[in-house]
N, C-alpha and C positions, 0 to 999 in steps of 0.2 A: 472437536478441538476448540471451538469458540462460536460465539454468536454476536452479530453486529447489526447495524441498521440495514445492511444490504443482503443479509442472509446468514445461513448457518454454514460453518466449515466443519467437515467431517474428515476423519482419517479413513482412507479407502484404498483398495487394491485395484490398480489398473491391470486387469487380467491379461490384456493383449501384450503388455510389456513386462509383466510380473514385477511390478514395483509399487511401493506405497506412494500415494499422492494425497494432497490436501484438496478436497472436493468442496467447492463453495456452491451452495444451492440457493437460488432466489426463491423465496416463498411464493406459492401460487397467488396469494392475495396481491403481492407486489407485481407479479408477472401480468396482472390485468391492467397495469398502468404503463403505458408506452414509455414514459419518461424514465421510470425505474428500469425497464428492460434495456433502454438505450444506455443508461449509466452503467448497468451491469456488463453489457457487451463492450462498452468503451473501456472498462477496467481490464477485461481480458485482452482486448486488442492493444491497449497501451502496454501491458506487461509483455505481450508477445513480441513487440517491437524491440525489446530490450534484451541484451545479452551481456551480463556482467556477473562476476562471482559473488557480488554483494546484493544482487537483486533476485528475488524468488522467480524461478523460471516458469513460464506459462506453457502448458502442454496442449490443452484442448478447451473448446467452448462449444456448447450446443444446447439442444432442447430435446427432451424425451417426455412424452405424455404430459405436456404442459409445464414441465419443470425445466427451467434454464439452469445449466450447470457450467462451472469453470473449474477445470482440473489444473492443478499447479504442483510444483515441487513441494514435497513434504519436508519440513525442516524439523528435525528431532532436537528440540530445544525449547526455549521460552522467550517471551517478549522482554524487552528492556524494562517495561512497566512492571512485570512480574518480579524481575530480579531486584529492582529498586524497592518494591513493596516488601520483599523478603529480607534483603540485605541492607537496605537504607542507601544513602548516597554512595556512588562509586568512588573508588580511589582515583586520584587525578590521572595516573598513567592509564588505568583501564578506561576512563572516560575519554581520554585522548585517542586511544586505540579504536574505540567505538566511533568517535567523530570522524576519524580518518577514513574508516571503511564506508560510513554513510556518505561522506563527502565524495568518495570515489564513485559510489553508486549514483549519486545525484549528478555528478559530472557526466557519466555515461548516459543517463536519462535525458539530460539537457542537450547533449550532443545529438541524441536521436530525436529531439524535438518534443520531449515529454516533460511537463511540469507536474510534480507529484501533488502538491497543494494540501497535503495532510501529514506532514512529517511530525511524528510524536512518538513517545516511548512505546505505545502499544502497537505501532506499525514497524517496529524494529525488532527483529528476532536474532537471538544468539544461539547457534547450534552447540552441541556438546564439546566441540573443539575450539570454541571461541570465535568462530567465523560469523560475521554479521550478515543478515539478509534484510533488505527493505521490502516490505509487503504492502498490500492494500492500495492498489492504484485506482480505487473506486471514485476518487475525486480528481484524478489526473486530467490534464488538459493537453492536447496536442497544440504545438505552436504553429502548425500549418494544416491545411485541409479544414474539415468540418470540426470546428471547436465550439459550436453554439448549442451545447446540450443544456446549459443552465441559463437562466434569465439574467440580463444585465442588472447589476446592483444586488444580486443574491450573495449573501455571505457564505463562503465555503470554508471548511476546516474546523478545527477544534479550538475554542476560544483561548485556552491557556498557551497555545503554540502558534496561532495564526499570525501572519505578518500584518502590520498595521494597515497597509493598503488593502489587504483582503478583508480585514475587519470593517473597513469603510465601504466595502462593496466594489472596489476598483479591481482592475485586471491584475492577475498574478503573473509573475515571470520567474526566472531562475533565482533572482535575488530573494523572492518570497520564500522559496524552499530553504535557502541558506539562513534566513531569519528564523524560520521554524526549527532548523537544526540547531542554531545558537540557543534558542529557548529550551530545546530538548536537552542539550548538553548541560546548560546551566542548571536545569532541574535535576539532571542525573548527578 
């Protein structure tokens, strides 16, 4: 289904539940680096804390024969980035509908103590019915508990969408996600 910095995502069958899932696999080379393993596990745990119709649901995380995996809801659709690449800018009403759904997802994440830190068109999926799902909590940060997986002053996020405070290496909060959402919708 896709490939990114933290692994490859495959469409798979979860045999025990007889359902399709998106299966993210951390490459073995990255699995040798404890920081990447912790980031990968943090993504799964962050997603597992969240229950909202506009957030991809996490099902399972584990390790088999040296491969770390993360099974999540399969969304039969495409990313906002793909839609914009094919169709160009969204009509104002459609962009507003996307923004409302993403804002609802972010409100639920923030309520649960999770900051996404990488809101951008390629992390927003639209299914065949027009329902939005926020994906990829790989850079997410919990606002309580152990949040020190990245070094202080490290810039996280995608430059075109990152909030100014994050670009300067400062701490992100809920407002950072909203800034990234604003940049995303402006782009859309």
